[in-house]
Structures are given as C-alpha cells and as structure tokens.
C-alpha positions in Angstrom: 72.5 171.3 61.3 72.2 174.7 59.5 68.4 174.4 59.5 68.4 174.1 63.3 70.9 177.0 63.6 68.6 179.2 61.4 65.7 178.4 63.6 67.6 179.3 66.7 68.7 182.6 65.1 65.1 183.4 64.0 63.8 182.5 67.5 66.3 184.9 69.1 65.3 187.7 66.8 61.6 187.1 67.7 62.5 187.2 71.4 64.4 190.4 71.0 61.7 192.2 68.9 59.1 191.0 71.4 61.1 192.3 74.3 61.3 195.7 72.7 57.5 195.7 72.2 56.7 194.5 75.7 59.1 197.0 77.2 57.8 200.0 75.4 54.1 199.3 75.2 53.5 196.7 77.9 51.9 193.3 77.5 48.3 194.4 77.1 49.1 196.9 74.3 51.3 194.6 72.3 49.8 192.3 69.7 51.2 189.4 67.8 50.4 191.2 64.5 52.7 194.1 65.6 55.6 191.8 66.5 55.2 189.9 63.2 55.2 193.3 61.4 58.4 194.4 63.2 60.1 191.3 61.9 58.5 191.3 58.5 57.3 187.8 59.3 53.9 186.2 58.5 51.6 185.7 61.5 51.6 182.0 60.6 55.4 181.8 61.0 55.3 183.7 64.3 52.6 181.4 65.6 54.8 178.4 64.5 57.4 179.5 67.0 55.1 180.7 69.7 51.4 179.5 69.8 50.1 182.6 71.6 51.2 185.9 73.2 51.4 184.5 76.7 53.9 181.8 75.7 55.9 184.4 73.9 56.0 186.6 76.9 57.1 183.8 79.2 59.9 182.9 76.8 61.1 186.5 76.8 60.9 186.5 80.6 63.0 183.4 80.8 65.6 185.0 78.7 65.7 188.1 80.8 65.9 186.2 84.1 68.7 184.0 82.7 70.7 187.1 81.8 70.1 188.5 85.3 71.1 185.3 87.1 74.2 185.0 84.9 75.3 188.4 86.1 75.1 187.1 89.7 76.8 183.8 88.9 79.7 185.5 87.0 80.6 187.6 90.1 80.2 185.1 92.9 83.9 184.9 93.9 85.0 188.5 92.9 84.0 190.5 96.0 86.3 192.0 98.7 83.8 191.4 101.5 80.2 190.4 102.3 78.9 193.9 102.1 80.2 194.4 98.6 78.5 191.1 97.5 75.2 192.0 99.2 75.1 195.5 97.8 75.9 194.1 94.3 73.0 191.7 94.5 70.5 194.4 95.7 71.7 196.8 93.0 71.5 194.2 90.3 68.0 193.3 91.3 66.9 196.9 91.5 68.4 197.7 88.1 66.8 194.6 86.6 63.3 195.7 87.7 63.8 199.4 87.0 65.3 198.8 83.5 62.5 196.4 82.6 59.6 198.0 84.5 57.1 198.3 81.7 57.8 194.7 80.6 56.5 193.6 84.0 53.1 195.3 83.6 51.8 191.7 83.1 52.4 191.2 86.8 50.5 194.2 87.8 47.6 193.3 85.6 47.5 189.7 86.7 49.0 189.7 90.2 46.0 187.8 91.7 46.1 185.2 88.9 49.6 184.7 87.6 50.1 181.5 85.5 51.9 178.6 87.2 54.7 179.0 84.6 55.4 182.5 85.9 55.5 181.2 89.5 58.0 178.5 88.4 60.3 181.2 87.0 60.0 183.3 90.2 60.8 180.2 92.3 63.9 179.5 90.1 65.1 183.1 90.5 64.7 183.0 94.3 66.6 179.6 94.4 69.4 181.0 92.3 69.6 184.2 94.4 69.7 182.0 97.5 72.6 180.0 96.1 74.4 183.2 95.2 74.1 184.7 98.7 74.9 181.3 100.4 78.0 180.9 98.3 79.4 184.4 99.0 78.8 183.8 102.7 80.6 180.4 102.5 83.5 182.2 100.9 83.7 184.7 103.8 83.6 181.7 106.2 86.4 180.0 104.4 88.5 183.3 104.7 87.8 183.2 108.5 85.9 186.5 108.3 82.7 184.8 109.6 82.0 182.0 111.9 80.3 178.9 110.5 76.5 179.3 110.3 74.1 176.6 111.2 71.2 176.2 108.7 72.8 178.6 106.3 70.2 178.2 103.6 67.4 178.8 106.0 69.1 182.0 107.2 69.5 183.2 103.6 65.9 182.2 102.8 64.7 184.5 105.6 66.9 187.3 104.3 65.5 187.0 100.8 61.9 186.9 102.1 62.7 190.1 104.0 64.3 191.8 101.1 61.5 190.9 98.7 58.9 191.8 101.3 60.2 195.4 101.8 57.5 197.9 101.0 57.1 201.7 101.2 55.0 203.3 104.0 51.9 203.7 101.9 49.1 201.4 103.1 47.5 201.2 99.7 50.9 200.3 98.2 51.3 197.4 100.6 48.2 195.8 99.1 50.1 195.4 95.8 52.5 192.6 95.1 54.4 194.5 92.4 55.7 198.0 93.4 54.8 201.2 91.6 57.6 202.7 89.7 57.9 205.9 91.8 58.5 203.7 94.9 61.5 201.7 93.5 64.2 204.0 94.8 62.7 204.0 98.3 62.4 200.2 98.3 66.0 200.0 97.1 67.3 202.2 99.9 65.4 200.2 102.5 66.8 196.9 101.1 70.4 198.3 101.4 69.7 199.2 105.0 68.2 195.8 105.8 71.3 194.1 104.2 73.6 196.2 106.3 71.7 195.3 109.5 71.8 191.6 108.5 75.5 191.6 107.8 76.3 193.1 111.2 74.1 190.4 112.7 76.2 187.7 111.0 79.5 189.3 112.2 78.7 189.9 115.8 
C-alpha cells in the first residue's frame, strides 16, 4: 500500500514540476531532461512514469481541466440568480485560459493536427460545462424564476458554441482556433455581453 502511495506522490510531483516548465517555457521549449533535472530524477525514472513528452503534457492538461471543472461543480447551487451563475462560469473560463496561457502553446502550434486525446479532453470539458449551465438553469426553473425549457441541453449546447465561437474583429485572428493573448480581455467582454442577451431571452 505504501509503495502505491509513494508512486502517487512522485507522479503528482512530476505533474507539478512539468506544469511549471510548460507554463513558463511552453511545450516546444521544454524537454524531458529539464523536467528530470528539476526533480533530481533520472531520465529513466521519468520515462517510467511517462513514456514521452506528449503523454506527460496530456496528463498535466487532464489535471488542470479537472481542477477547473471542480471549481464549477463546487458552486452549482450557490448562486443568487442565473446571471451570477453565467458570469461566474465565463469568468472562471477566462481566468483559466489567461492564467495558463503559455501552457496552451501546444494548441497554437498544433491547432490543425491536435491529437485525439486532446479532443477527448475538450469534449469532456464542454460536456461538464453544459451540465453546469443546465443545472443552474434547472435550479432557476425550480424556484419559479424561469419557465420550463424544452430541449434544455440543446439550448445550452447552442450557448456554449456561441461563447466558444466568440472572436475579436480582426479577420486574421478569426482564422486561428486559439486566441492571441492580447485579445483575451476583448473576447471575455463579448462573452459577458452574449450571456446577458441570452439570459434576457430565457426570461422574456
């Protein structure tokens, strides 16, 4: 039992050190040798836990997204109204991207050829966000603040597609899947405006 526990602890330390490397230097400028050096591990031991850099990166991404989704789940039933819930979600998403922006350089470098595993994580995140928004809407319906909504999950799916599809005015930027850092605040403001319009549409 202790051996398993020690392995788990070591794995977590590897993920944390790797996250710091990816965050500060990006995926392309981070090497497995540097991560092993940060931890005073042999390369052989690091490769025992993670066979290559891409698998290590994906493991770190899973940990990050789990933390992000837990922040949503923990707040589901703690909002005064729908606007507070939607603003919280948009702010959490914005802060998650802004805080980890350099970590996501992998997306910018490979946006035309992302691995299937990355797409699976993206799909899981969208489904969890959909559940979060659907649940907060259901709570408002149960309070009598909203009328029942037919095809609720389809409605929320459209909203999420719209939120994630928001871009800035630059035509060249619209060609990119992942936003440039200087555009994050503008995208954030547009998403808040879109959510406000959507909420009013649900209420009237």
